[in-house]
N, C-alpha and C positions, 0 to 999 in steps of 0.2 A: 504493500500500500504506500501511497505517496500523499503527503499533506501539503497543501498550498495555502499560503497566507499573503494576501495583498496588503499594501500600505501605500501611503503617499497621496491619497485623494484629498480633496478640499475644495474651497471656493476661490475662484480666481477671476479676474476681469478679462474680457475679450482681449486677445493679443498677448496674454501672459503665458506662463509656462508652469508645468508640473512634471514631476518625475514619479512614476509609479514603480513600486518594487513588488516582486513576487518571490517569496522565500519558499523553497521546496525542502521537505524533510522526508525521511523514510527511505524507501527503495528508489532513490533518485536515479540510480544507474539504469533503471528500467524505462526511463522517459526518453522518447526519441524526439519529440517536438513539444515546444512550449508555445502556447498561444494566448492572445488577449482577445476577449470579446466584450461587447458592451450592450447594455439595454437601456434605452431611453424610456421615459414614461409613456405608456400607451403603445409602445412599439415592440417588435420582436427583437430578441437578442441577435446581434450581428457580429461578424468577424471584423477584427481590427488589424491584427498583426500576428506573425508567428516567427519562430526561430528554431532551426534544427540544432539540437543540443550539441552534436558532435562537430559539425563543420561551420556553424554560425550562419548558414544561409538564412536570409530574412525575407519576409513577405509582408506586403501591406495592402490594405484595401485602398482603392483609388482616392477616396476622400481624405486620407491622412498622409498620402505620399508627399514627401518634401517637408512635412511638418513634424511627424513622429519618427523616432528612431528607437529600434529595439536592439538591446544588447544583452549579453549574459556574462556572468562571472562564475566560472565552474567551481572555483575554490570556495565560493560562498554559497553555491547552489541557489543563485539568485538571478532573475532576469529583470531588466530595467526597461521601462517604456518612457522615454523622454518625449514629452509632448510640448511643442512650441506653437506659437501663433494660434492659440486656442480660440475656438469660436463657440458661440452659444449652442450651436447644434452638436457640439462634442459633449454636451451635458448628458450624463448617463451613469449607471453603475457599471464599473469595469471589473471584469472577471478574468482571472488567470486560469489556464487549463493545461493539462498535460496529456499527451497521446503516447502510449507505450508501443505503438506499431509504426513502422515506416510507411505510412500511407502517402501516396503521391500527392493527394490534395491536403491542404492545411486549413482550409476555411470551412470544413464541414463539422459542425458541432457534435454530431453523433459519433465521430471518430475519437473524441476526447474522453479519456477514462477518469480523469481526476479534475476536480474543480475547487477553486477557492470560494469564499463567501462573498467576495466583491468589495469594492471600495467606491464611494460616491465621488464623482467629479462634477462640479457645478461651475459653469462659465457664465458670468453675468455680462450683459451688453452695456 
């Protein structure tokens, strides 16, 4: 089993920045991909970004490309989502997730086996 704990959410003005962290514990060597998803009020949860744990290949949804950067620190079992130029439409609960299989696709929620409880990001206009 793998446990995931997100942190770093908060309230920020439009144009500001936040860095989310996801700390993994337990059988972290079983995780192949780490992903971030978000769910805005009244909307379905959507893919934001993902990183392959071994080779650091990263993936982003189009709406965050150029603004968000995903990285990982293997020694700390932590992934970081640096979010810059935040917009009100980025407001959501952000969830960290782990996939233990080398699936070709990284944006399908049903492939992810482990989930954190989420951290709230609110961007004011």
